[in-house]
C-alpha positions, -999 to +999 in steps of 0.1 A: +374+546-406+404+569-410+383+595-427+357+593-399+383+596-372+398+627-389+363+642-392+356+637-355+390+652-344+386+682-367+351+689-354+361+684-318+392+706-321+380+733-345+342+733-344+317+734-372+336+761-392+368+741-395+348+709-402+330+725-431+363+740-444+380+705-444+349+689-459+349+714-488+386+709-494+380+671-495+351+674-519+369+700-541+400+679-544+384+645-548+354+653-569+357+686-587+394+685-595+400+647-596+369+637-615+362+667-637+390+693-641+421+671-643+408+647-669+397+677-691+432+692-689+449+659-695+427+653-726+435+687-741+472+683-735+473+648-750+457+661-781+481+691-785+511+668-780+502+652-813+512+684-831+540+699-808+575+683-810+597+680-779+629+700-775+659+678-769+673+682-734+646+706-721+641+699-684+614+717-663+620+721-625+600+733-595+563+738-600+565+753-565+571+790-557+605+792-539+636+778-556+644+753-529+645+716-521+661+688-542+648+701-575+659+736-567+694+723-559+697+704-592+683+734-611+708+759-597+737+734-603+727+730-640+724+768-644+758+773-629+774+745-649+757+757-681+758+723-698+750+723-734+731+690-734+704+700-708+683+731-707+669+738-673+638+761-668+622+769-634+584+768-636+565+790-611+530+804-605+544+833-585+548+864-607+570+882-582+594+852-582+592+850-620+602+887-623+630+883-597+646+852-614+642+867-648+658+900-638+688+880-624+692+861-657+678+827-645+659+806-670+623+808-657+588+807-670+554+818-655+536+785-653+502+798-666+515+819-695+513+808-731+551+802-731+547+781-699+521+759-714+542+755-746+572+745-724+550+718-707+543+704-742+579+706-755+599+694-724+613+659-721+617+657-684+601+673-653+618+672-619+601+684-588+598+679-550+560+678-547+532+683-573+495+680-575+484+650-596+476+651-633+491+684-641+519+673-665+516+657-700+519+620-701+549+620-725+570+639-700+594+618-680+583+628-644+609+625-617+598+632-581+624+640-554+606+647-522+625+668-496+629+638-473+616+602-468+597+602-435+598+573-410+561+577-405+534+563-428+538+525-426+520+499-446+493+493-419+484+530-419+484+530-457+457+504-458+434+527-440+444+558-459+417+580-476+438+595-503+450+571-531+487+567-537+502+592-562+531+570-573+515+560-606+515+597-616+553+597-615+577+578-636+605+577-610+608+586-573+643+593-560+653+577-528+685+573-508+689+536-503+675+502-514+662+497-479+640+528-481+631+521-517+616+488-505+598+504-476+583+531-498+572+504-523+555+484-495+538+515-482+524+527-515+516+492-526+492+489-496+474+521-504+444+526-527+456+523-563+487+505-551+483+477-577+498+501-603+529+509-582+561+492-596+593+486-576+615+499-604+599+534-600+620+539-569+656+549-580+684+550-555+704+581-563+706+601-530+692+636-523+709+665-540+700+689-511+722+669-488+754+675-509+759+708-492+764+690-459+797+678-471+811+712-479+800+744-460+797+773-485+814+806-474+781+824-474+765+799-451+795+801-427+791+839-425+754+835-419+760+811-391+787+833-375+763+863-376+735+842-360+757+831-330+773+866-328+807+851-334+805+833-300+824+801-295+806+771-280+819+736-272+785+720-281+757+730-305+725+711-296+696+712-321+661+703-308+638+697-338+605+679-330+582+667-358+549+680-369+521+661-351+490+676-368+470+670-336+442+691-350+436+664-377+447+632-360+444+616-326+479+626-315+492+649-288+503+684-295+539+693-299+555+699-265+590+708-255+610+688-229+579+667-222+590+655-187+572+659-154+605+668-137+616+693-163+635+722-147+644+753-168+670+764-143+685+729-144+687+732-182+703+766-180+729+753-156+736+723-178+742+745-209+764+768-189+785+739-176+789+724-211+794+758-228+766+747-251+741+765-273+706+750-276+687+757-308+649+751-310+637+744-345+599+739-346+581+726-376+569+756-397+532+748-388+541+748-351+561+780-355+531+797-369+511+785-339+537+799-316+535+833-333+497+832-333+486+845-299+450+834-306+461+797-309+465+779-276+471+744-265+483+728-233+518+719-223+530+695-195+544+725-177+530+756-160+523+774-192+491+779-211+507+778-245+539+765-262+546+802-271+549+811-234+573+781-229+594+791-259+596+827-246+607+815-212+633+792-227+647+818-250+651+843-222+684+825-216+712+836-240+722+800-244+688+790-260+677+804-293+649+799-317+662+788-351+631+794-371+626+790-409+626+828-411+663+827-403+673+793-418+650+784-446+662+748-447+671+727-416+701+714-436+717+749-431+719+742-394+730+705-394+766+711-404+771+731-372+751+707-349+770+684-325+739+667-309+704+663-323+672+660-302+641+649-320+613+623-319+600+611-353+612+639-375+630+628-407+657+652-398+675+624-380+677+604-413+697+633-427+717+638-396+729+602-398+752+613-426+774+629-399+773+599-375+769+624-346+750+617-314+712+621-312+686+617-285+648+610-288+618+622-269+590+598-282+565+608-254+535+601-276+547+570-295+515+550-291+492+577-304+516+586-332+520+549-343+482+545-342+476+575-364+505+572-389+524+539-385+561+536-392+580+524-423+602+503-401+605+492-365+611+525-347+625+513-314+643+484-331+664+508-353+666+538-329+701+552-332+700+569-298+683+567-264+646+572-259+646+597-230+619+595-204+630+621-179+650+654-176+675+637-153+682+610-180+685+637-206+710+657-185+731+627-176+733+615-212+743+648-227+769+652-199+783+618-207+785+627-244+805+658-236+828+636-215+836+615-245+812+586-241+791+575-271+772+543-264+750+544-295+778+548-321+773+514-336+735+518-337+740+550-358+764+532-381+740+504-386+710+527-394+731+549-416+740+519-438+702+513-442+692+548-449+721+561-470+737+540-497+757+571-509+777+591-484+798+610-509+782+644-516+776+635-553+739+630-554+734+660-577+757+645-603+739+612-602+705+628-606+717+650-635+731+619-652+698+601-646+679+630-662+703+629-692+697+592-696+659+599-695+663+625-722+683+601-744+657+574-739+630+598-749+648+605-782+650+568-792 
């Protein structure tokens, strides 16, 4: 049923051309690659592994193009520390990135080169944020550290999922707490192929990319000062809505300040009174839509597109667009954020590390819950108010600035569920775990 619903939504929103494009991608991924190509590659590599020995401590990272995310953080930490017991190599399919890293002295290999294929056979451990299935030798210890663990995708939605769980293709998946490990296990257990998912695959180590939140690097501080033009504000408010994928699912599109009584002049006056700066951080897919003048979708306001609304908002000096072109990672902004506005974005899981106030605009909760589901009771654990009107928003932010913080205990409670480690040492734990995996491989 989920596949049928997605097909109907895609056809309705994008017409026959988009429908055929998605159909081809589905057939290519599930038939050509899954049934034919991947098994052939796996068989060849399994045969070659019989003759190629492993290199002690050789750890491959990345398998994506930019050096970023959790695996990128661990890779850079190991390169800087220059440990003798672990040898990190970044794997990339981007030749320009390969040449750049190589020129700067970083250990890197072009993934499709002969050397890259030999490294795949000789390595003991692979560490990555995201990876297509069946592309690594079986004898490698495979550690997945996704960039975040979303609140969406609950067990009920998993039962109706089209794509099988990929957990059996990884040996370990890093998480941030036992609570989330259990929720992830329940979700993947309910999906197709879930019978092969084991609870011990989910290891509670924390996310290395969050370590930077506990100590602002000088370079990042300079970048921030330049961004705000060395202006001093009493409050930095970050508005970061989630990606809704309304062109694939029966959800509403991403809208900003989705209130019937929204008043831009009132927002401008509020920011002026509080000496506050509002940063708008759209999901990268929505940012592309904003910059694409051919893509339009409705808003609740008197604008034909979200792009027009963003332009109008940013005409005020106290409202800026903090896009991924300026800040590649949202974590680069969180250290400077006093108040977070979001909906279902996983950014609020990360922001819990600061125990700072947050507000929520869940204007399409029913549609979102129907399409994705939630790992846990959304409203039952919400660490801030669910705002229904601009007046409520204005009053709550004003009260926060006056020193009131009615949701402090709710944040503390959810933080204890989401983060078992609040110490900035996740990278060290992951590195020690990798080392233990290498030693186990040697036995």
